[in-house]
PDBQT receptor file of N, H, CA, C and O in Angstrom, charges set to zero:
ATOM      1  N   UNK A   1       0.718  -1.534  -0.034  1.00  0.00    +0.000 N 
ATOM      2  CA  UNK A   1      -0.046   0.354   0.086  1.00  0.00    +0.000 C 
ATOM      3  C   UNK A   1       0.931   1.145  -0.119  1.00  0.00    +0.000 C 
ATOM      4  O   UNK A   1       2.102   0.909   0.176  1.00  0.00    +0.000 OA
ATOM      5  N   UNK A   2       0.370   2.460  -0.809  1.00  0.00    +0.000 N 
ATOM      6  H   UNK A   2      -0.581   2.652  -1.049  1.00  0.00    +0.000 HD
ATOM      7  CA  UNK A   2       1.671   3.253  -1.142  1.00  0.00    +0.000 C 
ATOM      8  C   UNK A   2       0.879   4.800  -0.002  1.00  0.00    +0.000 C 
ATOM      9  O   UNK A   2      -0.249   5.117   0.376  1.00  0.00    +0.000 OA
ATOM     10  N   UNK A   3       2.001   5.236   0.119  1.00  0.00    +0.000 N 
ATOM     11  H   UNK A   3       2.918   4.978  -0.187  1.00  0.00    +0.000 HD
ATOM     12  CA  UNK A   3       1.946   6.495   1.592  1.00  0.00    +0.000 C 
ATOM     13  C   UNK A   3       0.374   7.494   0.990  1.00  0.00    +0.000 C 
ATOM     14  O   UNK A   3      -0.365   8.191   1.686  1.00  0.00    +0.000 OA
ATOM     15  N   UNK A   4       0.317   7.321   0.064  1.00  0.00    +0.000 N 
ATOM     16  H   UNK A   4       0.917   6.755  -0.502  1.00  0.00    +0.000 HD
ATOM     17  CA  UNK A   4      -1.003   7.893  -0.745  1.00  0.00    +0.000 C 
ATOM     18  C   UNK A   4      -2.266   7.393   0.030  1.00  0.00    +0.000 C 
ATOM     19  O   UNK A   4      -3.250   7.950   0.518  1.00  0.00    +0.000 OA
ATOM     20  N   UNK A   5      -1.757   5.924  -0.078  1.00  0.00    +0.000 N 
ATOM     21  H   UNK A   5      -0.958   5.471  -0.474  1.00  0.00    +0.000 HD
ATOM     22  CA  UNK A   5      -3.052   5.187  -0.020  1.00  0.00    +0.000 C 
ATOM     23  C   UNK A   5      -3.275   5.294   1.884  1.00  0.00    +0.000 C 
ATOM     24  O   UNK A   5      -4.157   5.897   2.497  1.00  0.00    +0.000 OA
ATOM     25  N   UNK A   6      -2.325   4.616   2.336  1.00  0.00    +0.000 N 
ATOM     26  H   UNK A   6      -1.608   4.126   1.839  1.00  0.00    +0.000 HD
ATOM     27  CA  UNK A   6      -2.983   4.324   3.798  1.00  0.00    +0.000 C 
ATOM     28  C   UNK A   6      -3.238   5.878   4.239  1.00  0.00    +0.000 C 
ATOM     29  O   UNK A   6      -4.158   6.036   5.042  1.00  0.00    +0.000 OA
ATOM     30  N   UNK A   7      -2.429   7.209   3.746  1.00  0.00    +0.000 N 
ATOM     31  H   UNK A   7      -1.681   7.081   3.094  1.00  0.00    +0.000 HD
ATOM     32  CA  UNK A   7      -3.536   8.459   3.944  1.00  0.00    +0.000 C 
ATOM     33  C   UNK A   7      -5.075   8.571   3.933  1.00  0.00    +0.000 C 
ATOM     34  O   UNK A   7      -5.885   8.922   4.791  1.00  0.00    +0.000 OA
ATOM     35  N   UNK A   8      -5.234   7.994   2.191  1.00  0.00    +0.000 N 
ATOM     36  H   UNK A   8      -4.576   7.709   1.494  1.00  0.00    +0.000 HD
ATOM     37  CA  UNK A   8      -6.835   7.370   2.428  1.00  0.00    +0.000 C 
ATOM     38  C   UNK A   8      -7.398   7.220   2.932  1.00  0.00    +0.000 C 
ATOM     39  O   UNK A   8      -8.434   7.877   2.830  1.00  0.00    +0.000 OA
ATOM     40  N   UNK A   9      -7.298   6.370   3.811  1.00  0.00    +0.000 N 
ATOM     41  H   UNK A   9      -6.456   5.837   3.894  1.00  0.00    +0.000 HD
ATOM     42  CA  UNK A   9      -8.126   4.895   4.313  1.00  0.00    +0.000 C 
ATOM     43  C   UNK A   9      -7.806   5.727   5.629  1.00  0.00    +0.000 C 
ATOM     44  O   UNK A   9      -8.473   6.732   5.381  1.00  0.00    +0.000 OA
ATOM     45  N   UNK A  10      -7.459   5.870   6.365  1.00  0.00    +0.000 N 
ATOM     46  H   UNK A  10      -6.917   5.054   6.566  1.00  0.00    +0.000 HD
ATOM     47  CA  UNK A  10      -7.165   7.379   7.478  1.00  0.00    +0.000 C 
ATOM     48  C   UNK A  10      -8.461   8.296   7.604  1.00  0.00    +0.000 C 
ATOM     49  O   UNK A  10      -9.386   8.533   8.381  1.00  0.00    +0.000 OA
ATOM     50  N   UNK A  11      -8.009   8.628   6.491  1.00  0.00    +0.000 N 
ATOM     51  H   UNK A  11      -7.258   8.435   5.860  1.00  0.00    +0.000 HD
ATOM     52  CA  UNK A  11      -9.095  10.063   6.605  1.00  0.00    +0.000 C 
ATOM     53  C   UNK A  11     -10.396   9.289   5.791  1.00  0.00    +0.000 C 
ATOM     54  O   UNK A  11     -11.424   9.828   5.381  1.00  0.00    +0.000 OA
ATOM     55  N   UNK A  12     -10.123   8.287   5.726  1.00  0.00    +0.000 N 
ATOM     56  H   UNK A  12      -9.288   7.849   6.059  1.00  0.00    +0.000 HD
ATOM     57  CA  UNK A  12     -11.522   7.826   5.057  1.00  0.00    +0.000 C 
ATOM     58  C   UNK A  12     -12.293   7.647   6.233  1.00  0.00    +0.000 C 
ATOM     59  O   UNK A  12     -13.282   8.315   6.534  1.00  0.00    +0.000 OA
ATOM     60  N   UNK A  13     -11.702   6.538   7.010  1.00  0.00    +0.000 N 
ATOM     61  H   UNK A  13     -10.898   5.996   6.765  1.00  0.00    +0.000 HD
ATOM     62  CA  UNK A  13     -12.143   6.239   7.572  1.00  0.00    +0.000 C 
ATOM     63  C   UNK A  13     -12.648   7.400  10.017  1.00  0.00    +0.000 C 
ATOM     64  O   UNK A  13     -13.043   7.072  11.136  1.00  0.00    +0.000 OA
ATOM     65  N   UNK A  14     -12.198   8.597   9.277  1.00  0.00    +0.000 N 
ATOM     66  H   UNK A  14     -11.877   8.863   8.368  1.00  0.00    +0.000 HD
ATOM     67  CA  UNK A  14     -12.459   9.065  10.316  1.00  0.00    +0.000 C 
ATOM     68  C   UNK A  14     -14.609   9.421  10.426  1.00  0.00    +0.000 C 
ATOM     69  O   UNK A  14     -15.231   9.342   9.366  1.00  0.00    +0.000 OA
ATOM     70  N   UNK A  15     -15.244   9.699  11.497  1.00  0.00    +0.000 N 
ATOM     71  H   UNK A  15     -14.739   9.763  12.358  1.00  0.00    +0.000 HD
ATOM     72  CA  UNK A  15     -16.542  10.114  11.504  1.00  0.00    +0.000 C 
ATOM     73  C   UNK A  15     -16.435  10.926  10.925  1.00  0.00    +0.000 C 
ATOM     74  O   UNK A  15     -15.364  11.515  10.773  1.00  0.00    +0.000 OA
ATOM     75  N   UNK A  16     -17.664  11.287  10.323  1.00  0.00    +0.000 N 
ATOM     76  H   UNK A  16     -18.534  10.809  10.447  1.00  0.00    +0.000 HD
ATOM     77  CA  UNK A  16     -18.225  12.490   9.304  1.00  0.00    +0.000 C 
ATOM     78  C   UNK A  16     -18.067  13.939   9.981  1.00  0.00    +0.000 C 
ATOM     79  O   UNK A  16     -18.014  14.959   9.294  1.00  0.00    +0.000 OA
ATOM     80  N   UNK A  17     -18.011  13.944  11.099  1.00  0.00    +0.000 N 
ATOM     81  H   UNK A  17     -18.054  13.115  11.656  1.00  0.00    +0.000 HD
ATOM     82  CA  UNK A  17     -17.911  15.332  12.083  1.00  0.00    +0.000 C 
ATOM     83  C   UNK A  17     -15.756  15.689  12.861  1.00  0.00    +0.000 C 
ATOM     84  O   UNK A  17     -15.010  16.536  13.352  1.00  0.00    +0.000 OA
ATOM     85  N   UNK A  18     -15.823  14.669  12.528  1.00  0.00    +0.000 N 
ATOM     86  H   UNK A  18     -16.430  13.981  12.129  1.00  0.00    +0.000 HD
ATOM     87  CA  UNK A  18     -14.458  14.969  12.827  1.00  0.00    +0.000 C 
ATOM     88  C   UNK A  18     -13.611  16.414  12.075  1.00  0.00    +0.000 C 
ATOM     89  O   UNK A  18     -13.760  17.004  11.004  1.00  0.00    +0.000 OA
ATOM     90  N   UNK A  19     -12.919  16.546  12.955  1.00  0.00    +0.000 N 
ATOM     91  H   UNK A  19     -12.798  16.067  13.825  1.00  0.00    +0.000 HD
ATOM     92  CA  UNK A  19     -12.327  18.492  12.793  1.00  0.00    +0.000 C 
ATOM     93  C   UNK A  19     -11.137  17.723  12.215  1.00  0.00    +0.000 C 
ATOM     94  O   UNK A  19     -10.852  16.534  12.355  1.00  0.00    +0.000 OA
ATOM     95  N   UNK A  20     -10.442  18.798  11.452  1.00  0.00    +0.000 N 
ATOM     96  H   UNK A  20     -10.674  19.764  11.338  1.00  0.00    +0.000 HD
ATOM     97  CA  UNK A  20      -9.095  18.726  10.836  1.00  0.00    +0.000 C 
ATOM     98  C   UNK A  20      -8.071  18.628  12.059  1.00  0.00    +0.000 C 
ATOM     99  O   UNK A  20      -7.555  17.525  12.239  1.00  0.00    +0.000 OA
ATOM    100  N   UNK A  21      -7.847  19.306  12.615  1.00  0.00    +0.000 N 
ATOM    101  H   UNK A  21      -8.266  20.202  12.469  1.00  0.00    +0.000 HD
ATOM    102  CA  UNK A  21      -7.144  19.136  13.981  1.00  0.00    +0.000 C 
ATOM    103  C   UNK A  21      -7.491  17.017  14.300  1.00  0.00    +0.000 C 
ATOM    104  O   UNK A  21      -6.406  16.467  14.106  1.00  0.00    +0.000 OA
ATOM    105  N   UNK A  22      -8.129  16.392  14.521  1.00  0.00    +0.000 N 
ATOM    106  H   UNK A  22      -9.009  16.838  14.679  1.00  0.00    +0.000 HD
ATOM    107  CA  UNK A  22      -8.282  15.392  14.667  1.00  0.00    +0.000 C 
ATOM    108  C   UNK A  22      -8.058  14.536  13.434  1.00  0.00    +0.000 C 
ATOM    109  O   UNK A  22      -7.597  13.406  13.593  1.00  0.00    +0.000 OA
ATOM    110  N   UNK A  23      -8.363  15.004  12.156  1.00  0.00    +0.000 N 
ATOM    111  H   UNK A  23      -8.738  15.922  12.026  1.00  0.00    +0.000 HD
ATOM    112  CA  UNK A  23      -7.663  13.748  11.244  1.00  0.00    +0.000 C 
ATOM    113  C   UNK A  23      -6.344  14.170  11.151  1.00  0.00    +0.000 C 
ATOM    114  O   UNK A  23      -5.515  13.318  10.830  1.00  0.00    +0.000 OA
ATOM    115  N   UNK A  24      -5.955  15.368  11.376  1.00  0.00    +0.000 N 
ATOM    116  H   UNK A  24      -6.628  16.060  11.637  1.00  0.00    +0.000 HD
ATOM    117  CA  UNK A  24      -4.149  15.241  11.519  1.00  0.00    +0.000 C 
ATOM    118  C   UNK A  24      -3.629  14.623  11.978  1.00  0.00    +0.000 C 
ATOM    119  O   UNK A  24      -2.819  13.918  11.377  1.00  0.00    +0.000 OA
ATOM    120  N   UNK A  25      -3.868  14.532  13.695  1.00  0.00    +0.000 N 
ATOM    121  H   UNK A  25      -4.526  15.106  14.183  1.00  0.00    +0.000 HD
ATOM    122  CA  UNK A  25      -4.091  13.990  14.824  1.00  0.00    +0.000 C 
ATOM    123  C   UNK A  25      -3.716  12.071  14.778  1.00  0.00    +0.000 C 
ATOM    124  O   UNK A  25      -2.952  11.274  15.323  1.00  0.00    +0.000 OA
ATOM    125  N   UNK A  26      -5.017  12.079  13.574  1.00  0.00    +0.000 N 
ATOM    126  H   UNK A  26      -5.638  12.727  13.132  1.00  0.00    +0.000 HD
ATOM    127  CA  UNK A  26      -4.649  10.589  13.535  1.00  0.00    +0.000 C 
ATOM    128  C   UNK A  26      -3.543  10.303  12.460  1.00  0.00    +0.000 C 
ATOM    129  O   UNK A  26      -3.108   9.152  12.419  1.00  0.00    +0.000 OA
ATOM    130  N   UNK A  27      -3.071  11.185  11.633  1.00  0.00    +0.000 N 
ATOM    131  H   UNK A  27      -3.425  12.120  11.667  1.00  0.00    +0.000 HD
ATOM    132  CA  UNK A  27      -1.812  10.545  10.230  1.00  0.00    +0.000 C 
ATOM    133  C   UNK A  27      -0.605  11.158  10.905  1.00  0.00    +0.000 C 
ATOM    134  O   UNK A  27       0.529  10.797  10.589  1.00  0.00    +0.000 OA
ATOM    135  N   UNK A  28      -0.820  12.049  11.800  1.00  0.00    +0.000 N 
ATOM    136  H   UNK A  28      -1.741  12.342  12.056  1.00  0.00    +0.000 HD
ATOM    137  CA  UNK A  28       0.331  12.146  12.526  1.00  0.00    +0.000 C 
ATOM    138  C   UNK A  28       1.253  10.329  13.481  1.00  0.00    +0.000 C 
ATOM    139  O   UNK A  28       2.325   9.741  13.618  1.00  0.00    +0.000 OA
ATOM    140  N   UNK A  29      -0.296  10.273  13.862  1.00  0.00    +0.000 N 
ATOM    141  H   UNK A  29      -1.167  10.752  13.751  1.00  0.00    +0.000 HD
ATOM    142  CA  UNK A  29      -0.271   8.869  14.806  1.00  0.00    +0.000 C 
ATOM    143  C   UNK A  29       0.317   7.659  14.232  1.00  0.00    +0.000 C 
ATOM    144  O   UNK A  29       1.115   6.895  14.774  1.00  0.00    +0.000 OA
ATOM    145  N   UNK A  30      -0.269   7.580  12.871  1.00  0.00    +0.000 N 
ATOM    146  H   UNK A  30      -0.918   8.201  12.431  1.00  0.00    +0.000 HD
ATOM    147  CA  UNK A  30       0.104   6.489  11.999  1.00  0.00    +0.000 C 
ATOM    148  C   UNK A  30       1.780   7.152  11.455  1.00  0.00    +0.000 C 
ATOM    149  O   UNK A  30       2.675   6.918  12.268  1.00  0.00    +0.000 OA
ATOM    150  N   UNK A  31       1.979   7.513  10.859  1.00  0.00    +0.000 N 
ATOM    151  H   UNK A  31       1.252   7.703  10.198  1.00  0.00    +0.000 HD
ATOM    152  CA  UNK A  31       2.734   7.906  10.923  1.00  0.00    +0.000 C 
ATOM    153  C   UNK A  31       4.388   7.773  12.247  1.00  0.00    +0.000 C 
ATOM    154  O   UNK A  31       5.595   7.566  12.125  1.00  0.00    +0.000 OA
ATOM    155  N   UNK A  32       3.609   7.991  13.161  1.00  0.00    +0.000 N 
ATOM    156  H   UNK A  32       2.628   8.159  13.260  1.00  0.00    +0.000 HD
ATOM    157  CA  UNK A  32       4.692   7.908  14.617  1.00  0.00    +0.000 C 
ATOM    158  C   UNK A  32       5.032   6.367  14.617  1.00  0.00    +0.000 C 
ATOM    159  O   UNK A  32       6.158   5.883  14.736  1.00  0.00    +0.000 OA
ATOM    160  N   UNK A  33       3.592   5.549  14.429  1.00  0.00    +0.000 N 
ATOM    161  H   UNK A  33       2.678   5.942  14.333  1.00  0.00    +0.000 HD
ATOM    162  CA  UNK A  33       3.891   3.926  14.501  1.00  0.00    +0.000 C 
ATOM    163  C   UNK A  33       4.386   3.430  13.741  1.00  0.00    +0.000 C 
ATOM    164  O   UNK A  33       5.217   2.606  14.123  1.00  0.00    +0.000 OA
ATOM    165  N   UNK A  34       4.194   3.615  12.149  1.00  0.00    +0.000 N 
ATOM    166  H   UNK A  34       3.519   4.285  11.839  1.00  0.00    +0.000 HD
ATOM    167  CA  UNK A  34       5.292   3.484  10.673  1.00  0.00    +0.000 C 
ATOM    168  C   UNK A  34       6.651   3.485  11.213  1.00  0.00    +0.000 C 
ATOM    169  O   UNK A  34       7.393   2.535  10.963  1.00  0.00    +0.000 OA
ATOM    170  N   UNK A  35       7.183   4.822  12.192  1.00  0.00    +0.000 N 
ATOM    171  H   UNK A  35       6.580   5.593  12.395  1.00  0.00    +0.000 HD
ATOM    172  CA  UNK A  35       8.427   4.820  11.884  1.00  0.00    +0.000 C 
ATOM    173  C   UNK A  35       8.691   4.011  13.102  1.00  0.00    +0.000 C 
ATOM    174  O   UNK A  35       9.237   2.950  12.798  1.00  0.00    +0.000 OA
ATOM    175  N   UNK A  36       8.495   4.147  14.340  1.00  0.00    +0.000 N 
ATOM    176  H   UNK A  36       8.052   5.009  14.586  1.00  0.00    +0.000 HD
ATOM    177  CA  UNK A  36       8.517   2.447  15.188  1.00  0.00    +0.000 C 
ATOM    178  C   UNK A  36       9.036   1.375  14.648  1.00  0.00    +0.000 C 
ATOM    179  O   UNK A  36      10.168   0.917  14.804  1.00  0.00    +0.000 OA
ATOM    180  N   UNK A  37       7.758   0.804  13.706  1.00  0.00    +0.000 N 
ATOM    181  H   UNK A  37       6.838   1.176  13.580  1.00  0.00    +0.000 HD
ATOM    182  CA  UNK A  37       7.812  -0.464  13.456  1.00  0.00    +0.000 C 
ATOM    183  C   UNK A  37       9.308  -0.470  12.520  1.00  0.00    +0.000 C 
ATOM    184  O   UNK A  37      10.216  -1.253  12.800  1.00  0.00    +0.000 OA
ATOM    185  N   UNK A  38       9.395   0.458  11.452  1.00  0.00    +0.000 N 
ATOM    186  H   UNK A  38       8.657   1.094  11.225  1.00  0.00    +0.000 HD
ATOM    187  CA  UNK A  38      10.624   0.537  11.085  1.00  0.00    +0.000 C 
ATOM    188  C   UNK A  38      11.808   0.872  11.803  1.00  0.00    +0.000 C 
ATOM    189  O   UNK A  38      12.851   0.821  11.151  1.00  0.00    +0.000 OA
ATOM    190  N   UNK A  39      11.860   1.109  12.659  1.00  0.00    +0.000 N 
ATOM    191  H   UNK A  39      11.013   1.150  13.189  1.00  0.00    +0.000 HD
ATOM    192  CA  UNK A  39      12.711   1.385  13.636  1.00  0.00    +0.000 C 
ATOM    193  C   UNK A  39      13.283  -0.135  14.850  1.00  0.00    +0.000 C 
ATOM    194  O   UNK A  39      14.399  -0.399  15.298  1.00  0.00    +0.000 OA
ATOM    195  N   UNK A  40      12.250  -0.671  14.990  1.00  0.00    +0.000 N 
ATOM    196  H   UNK A  40      11.344  -0.456  14.627  1.00  0.00    +0.000 HD
ATOM    197  CA  UNK A  40      12.447  -2.102  15.646  1.00  0.00    +0.000 C 
ATOM    198  C   UNK A  40      12.906  -2.823  14.493  1.00  0.00    +0.000 C 
ATOM    199  O   UNK A  40      14.059  -3.249  14.429  1.00  0.00    +0.000 OA
ATOM    200  N   UNK A  41      12.132  -2.968  13.654  1.00  0.00    +0.000 N 
ATOM    201  H   UNK A  41      11.195  -2.622  13.706  1.00  0.00    +0.000 HD
ATOM    202  CA  UNK A  41      13.146  -4.002  12.071  1.00  0.00    +0.000 C 
ATOM    203  C   UNK A  41      14.111  -3.468  11.975  1.00  0.00    +0.000 C 
ATOM    204  O   UNK A  41      14.694  -4.251  12.725  1.00  0.00    +0.000 OA
ATOM    205  N   UNK A  42      14.948  -2.711  11.677  1.00  0.00    +0.000 N 
ATOM    206  H   UNK A  42      14.474  -2.075  11.067  1.00  0.00    +0.000 HD
ATOM    207  CA  UNK A  42      16.185  -2.001  11.938  1.00  0.00    +0.000 C 
ATOM    208  C   UNK A  42      16.944  -1.856  12.961  1.00  0.00    +0.000 C 
ATOM    209  O   UNK A  42      17.909  -1.096  13.040  1.00  0.00    +0.000 OA
ATOM    210  N   UNK A  43      16.574  -2.510  13.700  1.00  0.00    +0.000 N 
ATOM    211  H   UNK A  43      15.790  -3.127  13.636  1.00  0.00    +0.000 HD
ATOM    212  CA  UNK A  43      17.620  -2.907  15.341  1.00  0.00    +0.000 C 
ATOM    213  C   UNK A  43      17.953  -1.053  15.502  1.00  0.00    +0.000 C 
ATOM    214  O   UNK A  43      19.056  -0.522  15.626  1.00  0.00    +0.000 OA
ATOM    215  N   UNK A  44      16.612  -0.392  15.447  1.00  0.00    +0.000 N 
ATOM    216  H   UNK A  44      15.716  -0.823  15.346  1.00  0.00    +0.000 HD
ATOM    217  CA  UNK A  44      17.558   1.097  16.231  1.00  0.00    +0.000 C 
ATOM    218  C   UNK A  44      16.266   1.266  17.720  1.00  0.00    +0.000 C 
ATOM    219  O   UNK A  44      15.426   2.149  17.896  1.00  0.00    +0.000 OA
ATOM    220  N   UNK A  45      16.551   0.165  18.482  1.00  0.00    +0.000 N 
ATOM    221  H   UNK A  45      17.233  -0.552  18.339  1.00  0.00    +0.000 HD
ATOM    222  CA  UNK A  45      15.593   0.412  19.349  1.00  0.00    +0.000 C 
ATOM    223  C   UNK A  45      16.733   0.406  21.036  1.00  0.00    +0.000 C 
ATOM    224  O   UNK A  45      17.861   0.015  20.736  1.00  0.00    +0.000 OA
ATOM    225  N   UNK A  46      16.615   0.731  22.509  1.00  0.00    +0.000 N 
ATOM    226  H   UNK A  46      15.699   1.049  22.753  1.00  0.00    +0.000 HD
ATOM    227  CA  UNK A  46      16.970   0.620  23.000  1.00  0.00    +0.000 C 
ATOM    228  C   UNK A  46      15.735  -0.158  23.971  1.00  0.00    +0.000 C 
ATOM    229  O   UNK A  46      14.514  -0.207  23.822  1.00  0.00    +0.000 OA
ATOM    230  N   UNK A  47      16.715  -0.775  25.097  1.00  0.00    +0.000 N 
ATOM    231  H   UNK A  47      17.707  -0.736  25.218  1.00  0.00    +0.000 HD
ATOM    232  CA  UNK A  47      15.449  -0.926  26.104  1.00  0.00    +0.000 C 
ATOM    233  C   UNK A  47      15.524  -0.330  27.442  1.00  0.00    +0.000 C 
ATOM    234  O   UNK A  47      16.407   0.341  27.976  1.00  0.00    +0.000 OA
ATOM    235  N   UNK A  48      14.096  -0.842  27.955  1.00  0.00    +0.000 N 
ATOM    236  H   UNK A  48      13.379  -1.387  27.522  1.00  0.00    +0.000 HD
ATOM    237  CA  UNK A  48      13.047  -0.298  28.694  1.00  0.00    +0.000 C 
ATOM    238  C   UNK A  48      14.620   0.061  30.039  1.00  0.00    +0.000 C 
ATOM    239  O   UNK A  48      14.446   1.165  30.554  1.00  0.00    +0.000 OA
ATOM    240  N   UNK A  49      15.329  -0.324  30.327  1.00  0.00    +0.000 N 
ATOM    241  H   UNK A  49      15.470  -1.221  29.908  1.00  0.00    +0.000 HD
ATOM    242  CA  UNK A  49      15.923  -0.066  31.094  1.00  0.00    +0.000 C 
ATOM    243  C   UNK A  49      16.970   1.597  30.752  1.00  0.00    +0.000 C 
ATOM    244  O   UNK A  49      17.086   2.714  31.257  1.00  0.00    +0.000 OA
ATOM    245  N   UNK A  50      17.542   0.801  29.572  1.00  0.00    +0.000 N 
ATOM    246  H   UNK A  50      17.448  -0.107  29.162  1.00  0.00    +0.000 HD
ATOM    247  CA  UNK A  50      18.195   2.647  28.875  1.00  0.00    +0.000 C 
ATOM    248  C   UNK A  50      17.306   3.590  28.831  1.00  0.00    +0.000 C 
ATOM    249  O   UNK A  50      17.791   4.634  29.267  1.00  0.00    +0.000 OA
ATOM    250  N   UNK A  51      15.881   3.737  28.400  1.00  0.00    +0.000 N 
ATOM    251  H   UNK A  51      15.486   2.889  28.046  1.00  0.00    +0.000 HD
ATOM    252  CA  UNK A  51      15.047   4.424  28.633  1.00  0.00    +0.000 C 
ATOM    253  C   UNK A  51      14.466   5.009  29.997  1.00  0.00    +0.000 C 
ATOM    254  O   UNK A  51      13.896   6.100  30.030  1.00  0.00    +0.000 OA
ATOM    255  N   UNK A  52      14.649   4.216  31.103  1.00  0.00    +0.000 N 
ATOM    256  H   UNK A  52      15.112   3.330  31.076  1.00  0.00    +0.000 HD
ATOM    257  CA  UNK A  52      14.478   4.857  32.157  1.00  0.00    +0.000 C 
ATOM    258  C   UNK A  52      15.742   5.810  32.153  1.00  0.00    +0.000 C 
ATOM    259  O   UNK A  52      15.614   7.030  32.052  1.00  0.00    +0.000 OA
ATOM    260  N   UNK A  53      16.919   5.210  32.263  1.00  0.00    +0.000 N 
ATOM    261  H   UNK A  53      17.023   4.219  32.344  1.00  0.00    +0.000 HD
ATOM    262  CA  UNK A  53      17.892   5.869  32.681  1.00  0.00    +0.000 C 
ATOM    263  C   UNK A  53      18.236   7.056  31.564  1.00  0.00    +0.000 C 
ATOM    264  O   UNK A  53      19.454   6.948  31.705  1.00  0.00    +0.000 OA
ATOM    265  N   UNK A  54      18.158   7.679  30.971  1.00  0.00    +0.000 N 
ATOM    266  H   UNK A  54      17.168   7.767  30.856  1.00  0.00    +0.000 HD
ATOM    267  CA  UNK A  54      17.587   8.478  30.203  1.00  0.00    +0.000 C 
ATOM    268  C   UNK A  54      16.408   9.778  30.829  1.00  0.00    +0.000 C 
ATOM    269  O   UNK A  54      16.314  10.973  31.113  1.00  0.00    +0.000 OA
ATOM    270  N   UNK A  55      15.928   8.937  30.790  1.00  0.00    +0.000 N 
ATOM    271  H   UNK A  55      16.004   7.966  30.560  1.00  0.00    +0.000 HD
ATOM    272  CA  UNK A  55      14.841  10.035  31.512  1.00  0.00    +0.000 C 
ATOM    273  C   UNK A  55      14.976  10.373  32.880  1.00  0.00    +0.000 C 
ATOM    274  O   UNK A  55      14.409  11.450  33.064  1.00  0.00    +0.000 OA
ATOM    275  N   UNK A  56      15.538   9.874  34.048  1.00  0.00    +0.000 N 
ATOM    276  H   UNK A  56      15.998   8.999  33.898  1.00  0.00    +0.000 HD
ATOM    277  CA  UNK A  56      15.715  10.368  35.341  1.00  0.00    +0.000 C 
ATOM    278  C   UNK A  56      17.212  11.109  34.910  1.00  0.00    +0.000 C 
ATOM    279  O   UNK A  56      17.627  11.890  35.766  1.00  0.00    +0.000 OA
ATOM    280  N   UNK A  57      17.850  10.993  33.996  1.00  0.00    +0.000 N 
ATOM    281  H   UNK A  57      17.513  10.359  33.300  1.00  0.00    +0.000 HD
ATOM    282  CA  UNK A  57      19.222  11.931  33.865  1.00  0.00    +0.000 C 
ATOM    283  C   UNK A  57      18.660  13.120  33.062  1.00  0.00    +0.000 C 
ATOM    284  O   UNK A  57      19.236  14.205  32.973  1.00  0.00    +0.000 OA
ATOM    285  N   UNK A  58      17.593  12.843  32.539  1.00  0.00    +0.000 N 
ATOM    286  H   UNK A  58      17.126  11.962  32.610  1.00  0.00    +0.000 HD
ATOM    287  CA  UNK A  58      16.504  14.305  32.587  1.00  0.00    +0.000 C 
ATOM    288  C   UNK A  58      15.674  15.374  32.841  1.00  0.00    +0.000 C 
ATOM    289  O   UNK A  58      15.069  16.267  32.248  1.00  0.00    +0.000 OA
ATOM    290  N   UNK A  59      15.980  14.718  34.536  1.00  0.00    +0.000 N 
ATOM    291  H   UNK A  59      16.471  13.993  35.018  1.00  0.00    +0.000 HD
ATOM    292  CA  UNK A  59      15.086  15.134  35.679  1.00  0.00    +0.000 C 
ATOM    293  C   UNK A  59      16.117  15.734  36.230  1.00  0.00    +0.000 C 
ATOM    294  O   UNK A  59      15.645  16.500  37.070  1.00  0.00    +0.000 OA
ATOM    295  N   UNK A  60      17.715  15.841  36.220  1.00  0.00    +0.000 N 
ATOM    296  H   UNK A  60      18.098  15.219  35.537  1.00  0.00    +0.000 HD
ATOM    297  CA  UNK A  60      18.477  16.516  37.052  1.00  0.00    +0.000 C 
ATOM    298  C   UNK A  60      19.053  18.151  36.699  1.00  0.00    +0.000 C 
ATOM    299  O   UNK A  60      19.765  18.743  37.510  1.00  0.00    +0.000 OA
TER     300      UNK A  60
């Protein structure tokens, strides 16, 4: 499925009364999910433990 087809599918599956902002938010969310899956397949991930360490370092 092409990107254009994915976008069309997302837009068409929104309720008729969906606002522009809601549709844009859904499109952004779908893009983030897709990037996350691509990162996982490419092994560009970190462990939960490492993420916890990074978050704690931001709080200092």
